[in-house]
N, C-alpha and C positions, 0 to 999 in steps of 0.2 A: 254116435258111439265113439268114444276116444280110442285112438289106436292102441293104447295100452290095454284097454278092455278087450279089444279084438284079439290082440296077441295072447292075453290071458285065457280067453275062450279057446283059442287054437291049442294052447298048451294043455288046457284041461281036457280037450278032446283027443289028446294024444298025438297031435301033429308036431312035426319038427319045425323049429324056428331057426332060420339060418342067420347067423351074425356075420358082420363083416370081418375082415382080417386085420393084420398089423398095418397101421397107417405109417408109423415112423419108418419101419423097414422098407415099405414100398416107396416112401418119399426118397429115402437114401438110394434105392435101386433106380429111381428115375433121375438121379443126379442132383437132388437138392442137398446142399451141404448141411451136415448135422453139427450143431453147436455142442461143444464139450460139456457145457453146463445145462443148457436148456433143451438139448437134444432136438426135437422137432417143433417146439412151440413157436419159434420165430417164423416158421414156414407159413403160419396163418397170416402174417403180415407181408412177408417177402415173396411168397410163392402160392398165393391163394388159388390160382388156376390149377396148379398141380394137385393141391389138397382136394379141390373139388373133383378133378379128374379121377382121383383114386376112389372117392365116394361113388362117383358115377359108374366106374368100372365094377365096384363091388355090387352095386345095385343091379347092373346088367348081368352079373354073374349069378344073381339069385338071392342076394342078401335081403332079408326081411327087416333087419335092424342095422343101422349104421351108427357109428360112434364118432362124436366130434373129436377133433385132434386136440384133446386137452390133457394128454398123458403127463406132460411136464409143465403145466401152466399155473401151478400154485405159487403163492408168494415165496415159499421155501425154495422153489426151483428158479424163479425169475429174479429174485432180489440179488443173489450172488452174481448174476450176469448183468446187473445194473438196469434191470427191467421191472423192478418192483412197482414203479409208478404206472406200468402198462398192463397189470394183471387183468383188469376189467376189459380193456381193449382187446387183448389177445384172446381171452375167453369168449368175448362177444363175437369176435371175428370167426373163431372156430365154429361156433354154433350157427352163425349166419351162413357160412360156407356149406355146412352139412344140410341146413334147411334148403338152400338153393338146389343142392343135389336131390334132396327128397322131392322138392316141388317140380323139378325137371322130370322126375319119374312118376308123374301124376297118375299114370295108368296102373301103377303098382302100389299097394299099401306098404309103406316103409315107415318105421318108427322114427321119431325125431331123435337127435343125439342124446347120448348119456355120457357119464363121466367114469373114467377109471383113473384113479390117481393115488399112488402109493404114499404120497406126501400128506394125505388127509387122515387125521385121527378121527374115526367115526364117533368116538366117545365125546369129542368136543365140537363136532360139526353141528350146525343149527338144526339140520334136518337130513341126516345122512341117509343114503349117499347122494341124494339129488341136489343138495346145495353145496356139495363138495367143491365145486369150482367157485367157491367164495361168494355164493349168492348170485352169481352172474347168469346162470342158465335160465332160471325162471324169467328174469327180466329180458333175456334175449329171445324169448318166444319158444323156449323148449317145453315139450310136454313134460309135466312134473312127475309123471309116473303113476303107477297104480295106487289108488287110495289117497292121492296127494292133491286132488282137485285141479 
């Protein structure tokens, strides 16, 4: 059974699903410098151990779902910072980090990462919202979500 099916079943049964918290805010609180343009996106490359530590801590705190650090990883966010050629790399790394945290918590069911990105226009995304990170998440091993195989 896919984790998304399990989560949907739990929601249908009236259970509460606990989501993780703010990754960027926690990165900043842990001393990771925030870029004026990309905010926390570059942390996936420069501070992956801190990003994973945050995921680990949210899982230990009871999160059923963790979210990859993809808040500001769209071309619209990365191009002005001169990182437009690293969109795939940064998104892939975000997903890999979250998957490592999920796998390290093998004794608990935790959903693979999803995307929250205000730079994405759902009307023009290929398969909103799951391909919102520019098609990288399915290729990075992310669970595509309910009904998306």
